[in-house]
C-alpha positions, 0 to 999 in steps of 0.5 A, a space after each residue: 499500499 503506498 501512503 496518499 499523496 499530501 493534498 492540495 489547499 484546496 482539498 484541505 478541510 481545515 477544522 478543529 483539534 480534538 482529544 481522541 475519545 468518543 463524543 455525542 452530539 447534543 440534540 438540535 431543539 425544536 418547537 413542538 407543533 402541539 405547543 404551538 397549536 396551543 399557544 394559538 389557541 389561548 391567545 384567541 380564547 383570550 381575546 374572545 372572552 375579552 371582546 364579550 366582556 366588553 359587549 356584555 358591559 356596553 350593551 343595555 339589560 333588557 327591563 323585565 316587566 311583571 304583568 300585572 302590576 306594570 302592563 304599561 300602556 296601548 299606544 297612541 298616536 303621536 299628537 298633533 302639534 303646530 297646527 291650527 286648532 277649531 273649537 266649537 262656540 260652546 266648548 262642547 269638542 275641538 280639533 285639528 285641521 289643515 294649515 293655512 299654506 298647505 295643498 287644502 282650502 279651508 272652510 269654517 261653521 259652526 259645527 266643525 270643519 270642511 277641508 277640501 284638498 287641492 292637489 293629487 286626486 282632489 277630494 275633501 275633509 270633514 272633522 265635525 260635530 253631530 248631536 246624539 241623541 241616544 244613537 250609536 255609532 253605527 247609526 249615526 253614520 248610516 244616516 249621515 251616507 245616506 242623507 249624503 249619499 243615498 245610492 252608497 254601497 258599504 264595502 267593508 267595516 273598518 275595525 277597532 275604529 276610533 276618533 280622539 282615541 274613544 272606541 266607535 265605528 267607521 266603514 268605507 263606502 262607494 257611489 258611481 255617479 256619472 261624468 261629463 264623458 257619460 262615465 261612471 266616476 267611482 267615488 270612495 267615502 271613509 267614514 269614522 263616527 265616536 259618541 262621548 257625553 251624547 256628542 257624536 264626533 265625526 271624520 269623513 274623506 271622499 275622494 276619487 278611488 285609486 288603488 294602493 299599490 308599489 306606485 300609489 298609496 303608503 307603502 304598507 297594505 291597505 283597504 282605503 284606496 282615497 289619496 285623502 285618506 292617508 293624511 286624514 289620520 293625524 285629524 282624526 286622533 286630536 279630535 277632543 270632546 269638552 273635558 278630555 285632557 291635552 293630549 
């Protein structure tokens, strides 16, 4: 055997001189997968708990009511504000009516107000009183309808009708008067009556029939089908008999 020839400088690999013996190389430390997942999970849990705690702190608690005795009050419409008010000469009742300069022509009598609607489909709104003389609201409504429109056909009765927050009676009726061009026009009447202290307070609206739908009307389901009825509610609620508290 021949001795290996001396290696060139390029083939030499410098290292460290160690005494002869047996050596053990230490294991390279590595982060375990389970530990990484555990750290991330713990962080997410802490953040989520903090968010839940903040949410509970800023959220108002819903009050709990016991009924009875805390049964609350029935829903009421918003009171009419900023409108003129008609008061009968004897003080028996009062009612709000459309303000001057609106799309109404206003006229008054001893027993109430008539507001002729000059915009859109036109029409008329009447807010007035009628001696009850022991009659029921339904009887008064039928008598008034027969006087004004003897050929009217009742379309339907208004459920839970109220005038001035007093339970009463309401109905919707149609008539078909002949127009100038020998054609018949469908006219719709909305009538509401309530009686208190033997005095009937009446709200009536009359105008051309115009079916409510996606392109016309309040946007909510309704069987009124007459434009002026959309502006009628706040005046009906504003009725007050003598002695009623302010609303």
